[in-house]
N, C-alpha and C positions, 0 to 999 in steps of 0.2 A: 708161709704156709696158710692156705685158705681155711677159714674157720667153718666148721660144719654148721649149717643153719637148721633151725627147727621151727615148727608151727604149733600154735596153741590148740588145745582140744576143741574149743568153741568153733574155730574156723573149720577144722576138719569135720566136725559134726554138721556144719552148714552144708558142706559138700555132699556128705552122705545123705542128708535129708533131701537135697536137690535131686540127686540121682534117684532116690526112692520115689519122689513125686513124678519123675519121668519114667518110672516103671522098672528100675533096676535096684534090686535089693542089696543090702550090705555084703552078704556072703558072696554073691556073684561078682560084685565090684572088687572086693578084696582079692578074690581068686584070680580074676582077670589081670589085676595089677601085680600079681605075684607076691602078695603079702599074706601074712598069717591072719586068720579070721579074728583072733583075739587082739591084734595090734591096735593100740589107741583106744581101747574100750574104757580104760580108767578115766574118771572125770577130769583128773588133773594131768593126764598123760600128754606128752608132746610127741609129735611125729617128725622124723627127719624130712627135710625139704625134698630130697630125692623121692621119697615115698609119696609125698603129697602130689608132686608132679605126675608120678605114675598113676595115682588115683584120678587126677583130672583128665589125663589122656585116656584112661580106661572108661571113665564116665562118658566122655564125648563119643568114644567108639561104640559103647554098648547102647547108649540112648539114641544115637544118631542126631543129637542136638548140638549143632555147631554153636548155638547161643546159650549153652548151659550156664555160662557165667551170669547171664541175665536172670535165669531162673534162680540161681543161688542168691543173687542180690535182692530179689523181690521179698525174701523172708528174713533179711538180716534184722537183728535186734541187738540190744546191748551185750547180751551174753556171747554173741558171735565174736566179740572182741575182748573177751575176758573182762576183768574189772575195769579195764581202760574204757570200755563202752559206757559204763555207768558214770565214770568220771567225766566223759565227754558230754553226756546228755545233761549234766548238772552245771555245765559252764554257763556264763552269762550270755555270750554271743558265739556266733559261728566262727569268727576269727579267733576267739580265745580257745575254742575247741581244736581248731587246726594247729594252733601253736602248742597245744599240750601233747599232741600225738608223738613228736620225736622223743619225748621223755620216757614214754612207757610203751612204745609200739613193739618192743621186743617181746612183750607178753603175748603178742599175736604172731608177729613175724620176727624171728631172731635175725641178727645181722649176719652178713656173709653172702647171702644170695641176692638181695635186692635192696634198693634205697628209695625212700620217698623224697620228693622235692617240692618245695613251695616257693613260688616267685610271684611278686606283685609289682605292678607299675602304678602309675597315677590313676589308671582307669580299669585295668584288668588284673585278675588273679589267675594263676595257673597252678593246679595241683597235679603232680605227676608221679609216675612210678617207673623204675627201670631196673634191669638186671645187671649186676656187676660181677656175678660169679663167672669164673673161667672154666669151671669143671661141670656145672649143671646147665641143662639147656633152658632156653626161653620157652615158656608155655603160654600160648595165646589164650586158652580158656582161663588160666589162672590170672593173666593180666586183665581180662575182661571182667572176671568176678570181682577183682579188687576195685577197679575204676567204677564199675556199676554199684558196688557196695558203698563206696564213699558217697556217691550221689544219693542212693536210696536212704542211707542212714542220715545223711545231712537233711534230707526232706523230713524224715521222721522226727528228728530232734528239734527241727525248726517248726514243725507243725503246719507248714505251708509248702507249696511248690517252690523249687529253686531254679529259676530260668537260667539255662546255660547258653553260652555263646557258641561253643563248639566242643566236640569230643574227638580225640585222636587216638589211634592205635598204631603201634609199630608194625604189626603183622599185616598180611594181605587180607583183603575183604573176603568174607564167606560168600557162597553163591547168592544168598538173599540177605540184604541189609535192612529190610523194612522193619524187622523186629527191633533193631538197634535204634533206628530213627524214632520209632514209636516209644521206646523205653526212655530215651534221653530227651526227646522232644526238641531236638536241635540238629544241625548238620553233624554227621559222624564221618570222619575221615580215616581211611585205612592206608597202610603203607606210608604212614607219616613218620616223622622223626622221633616220636615219643608216644608214650601212653599218658594221656592227660585230660583233665577237665578244665575248661576255660570259662570263667564267669566274671561278671562285673565285680569290681573291688568293693562296691557299695554293699554287697551281700555279707561282707565280713562283719558288718555292724548289726546284722539281723539278730534280735534277741531269741533265745531258745525257750521253749514253752515250759520246760521242767527245770529251769535254772533254780538252784538252791545252794547258797554259799556254804551253809553248815554241812549239808550232805556232800557237797563237792569236796570239801576239805577231808571229810571222812573217807570218801572214795579214793582221793589221792593218797591218803595214808595207807589204805589197803593196797593200792597199786604199787606203792613203794615197798611195802612189806612183801608183796608177791615177787617183785623184782629181786629183792635181796635173797629171798628163799630159793628162787629159781636159778639165778645167775651169779650173784656176787661171790659165793663161796668157791665157784669153779672157774669163773671167767675173770681172771686177773687183768687181762688186756683191756676189757671194757671198763673196769674200775679205774685203771690207770688213765684211760682216755678222759673219763669224766673228771678225774682229779686235775689233769693238765689244762683243761680249757680255762678255768678261772685263774690259773697260775700264769698263763702266758702273758696277759696284758701287764702284769707286774714284773715281767722279766724274771720270774721265779720258777720257770718250768725246768727245774733241775732234778737230777736223781735224788738228791738229798731232800729237797722240799716235797717232791711227790711221795717219797717213802714215808715221810712224816705224816702226810695226809692219810696214807693208807695204813698207818700204824705198824710200819715194818721198818727194818733196818735197810739201808741201801744194798748191803750184800745179799740179804734175803730176797729183796725185790729182783735183783739181777739174776740170782739163782733160779727163782721161780719163773721168770720170763724165759730164761734159757731152757727150761724144761719143755717149753712149747715152741722152741726155735725162734724166739723173739728177742730183740734188743731194745733197751730203753730209747736210744736215739731213733730207732726205726719206728717205734710207736709214736714218738713225738713228731717225727716228720710226717707220718700218716695223718695225725690230727691236724697239723698245720695245713696240709694239702686239702683236706676236706673242708676245714673252716675257711680257708682262703676263698674257695668257690662260693661259699655261703655269703661271706662278707662282701665280696665283689658284686654280688647281685643287688646289694643295697645301694641305690644311687646317692644316698646321703653321706656315704663314707668315701673319703678320698683314698688314694693308693697308700699314702702315708698313714692314714688312720688304720687301714687294714694291716699294714706292716707292724704297727705298734700293738694292735690287738693280738697279733700272732707272736709277739715277744721279740721281734727284731728291733735292734737299736737303730738301724738305718733302713731307709726305703730301698737302697741299692742291694742290700743283703737279701731282702724279700724278693726283689725282682730277679736276682740270680737263681734263687731257689725255685721260683715259679716257672722260670724258663726251663729249668731242669725237669720239672714235672710235666709241663704241657707244651714245651717247645715254642712258646710264645710269651711275650711279656704281659703283665697284668693289664696295662692300658689297652693293648691290642685285643686281648681276650674280652675285655668289657665292651669294646666297640663292635665286636662281631655279632651278627644277628643271633647266633646260637652257639655258645661256647660249650666246654665240657660241663656235664650236668652236675649240679650241686647235690650234696648229700646231707639233707637236713635230718634224716633219720638217725644219724650217728651222733648228733650233738646232744 
């Protein structure tokens, strides 16, 4: 059963502000999207992803701006990304900030609709976003707002320009692409295989202008508290996933061990999972599938290393499981120019 995804208030406010600057007021936008005028007005309110997609589609229709995602991005600030934004800006380097996103990105974009991916080679780094939902549509303006926001916010926290090698979008090109090339200052490709920013790996070491270790720790503590308040009491599946990841390399990813980490009895854990049509083994398999893709993108890890990190006693057992997930063995997947997309956001 697909989990309903939601979006944080800061991101929704950014969209409403972008539409306002383009001449469309909140009331008209909400009405066109078929939403109640009062929806999402509370500072801490979250909005269902389906409604956010409707807002983006209405904003483009009413403003006539195919590049509304770029207008959205021009004004992003830490608050757009909830407390995560403040934790990111106080990191030491750009690479440290990117590595932090998967831990708290649910404060902005809940899991279920999309996933972030980050892949680096010896020379290049690629930060991407793709839709995994089977029930909600892909939204080109939403994709553009995210990719553009990452770029703009990265420049803001670094205090300097961030030269990109290229930008790609999954959807078809708009009638005029000049505004995209001017915004990103690099080649922009449409109808590509993914939504992604590509840049030199050397930029990961770029220091951030507002790095502050003490403040950073405080912001991370606030982000963790917000995560627990917003999700942990109601989202048992996410808590279980987080518990299983460190247990797998020790071959301790069992119902009993995971229950102990969650301070529950095995029977209670099974019962509560069952209330949401989930099974323990199904959650474990999903975690292994997601993490397998992430680990395989690391060239320093052998196939055996990956198998052990996932809690398999033998490489052959991992290979059989992987072929069941992707209809190809891990070695062949790793050799392919582009395999199934990794899901860093869930880790």
